[in-house]
C-alpha positions as a printed NumPy array, in Angstrom:
array([[-69.662,  40.031,   8.176],
       [-66.465,  42.373,   7.518],
       [-63.093,  40.763,   9.2  ],
       [-62.105,  44.201,  10.276],
       [-65.695,  44.477,  12.319],
       [-65.118,  41.585,  13.935],
       [-61.25 ,  41.959,  14.804],
       [-62.323,  45.192,  16.352],
       [-65.56 ,  43.468,  17.964],
       [-63.04 ,  40.924,  19.321],
       [-60.393,  43.871,  21.032],
       [-63.375,  45.248,  22.679],
       [-65.103,  42.1  ,  24.032],
       [-61.668,  41.156,  25.496],
       [-61.066,  44.687,  26.611],
       [-57.764,  45.393,  25.201],
       [-56.027,  48.815,  24.582],
       [-53.744,  49.449,  21.766],
       [-50.559,  50.712,  22.666],
       [-49.047,  53.861,  20.688],
       [-45.638,  53.789,  19.218],
       [-43.222,  56.06 ,  20.427],
       [-41.381,  58.336,  18.02 ],
       [-42.985,  57.025,  14.978],
       [-46.305,  57.528,  13.421],
       [-46.373,  54.939,  10.57 ],
       [-44.327,  51.362,  10.18 ],
       [-44.355,  50.77 ,   6.553],
       [-43.227,  52.695,   3.808],
       [-42.935,  51.677,  -0.051],
       [-39.861,  53.802,  -0.434],
       [-40.846,  55.552,  -3.443],
       [-39.297,  59.177,  -3.801],
       [-42.9  ,  60.568,  -2.751],
       [-43.664,  57.592,  -0.285],
       [-46.726,  56.248,   1.257],
       [-46.622,  56.36 ,   4.857],
       [-48.869,  53.868,   6.857],
       [-49.282,  52.341,  10.163],
       [-49.832,  48.001,   9.668],
       [-48.604,  47.061,  13.092],
       [-50.907,  47.461,  15.985],
       [-49.774,  46.234,  19.381],
       [-52.254,  45.877,  21.991],
       [-52.279,  44.431,  25.828],
       [-54.814,  45.042,  28.683],
       [-55.588,  47.726,  31.562],
       [-53.971,  45.247,  33.936],
       [-50.142,  45.129,  32.266],
       [-50.486,  48.746,  31.974],
       [-51.03 ,  49.054,  35.608],
       [-48.166,  46.465,  36.368],
       [-46.072,  48.163,  34.006],
       [-46.914,  51.734,  33.207],
       [-43.932,  52.542,  31.249],
       [-44.632,  49.694,  28.852],
       [-43.237,  51.25 ,  25.476],
       [-43.272,  50.368,  21.754],
       [-40.506,  51.138,  19.922],
       [-39.815,  51.381,  16.152]])
């Protein structure tokens, strides 16, 4: 099986939600003149956490 498929299945099975990164749509750059910009980092939490801490943010 594909590793990303297994990862996504586990995330779904656990009911985790991804927290968006505030103020930036990427977390990695190759630092070239015409850079590649990618989001390599992901942050997950539970619905219970969001309920208890609704102002949780992920900052770059």
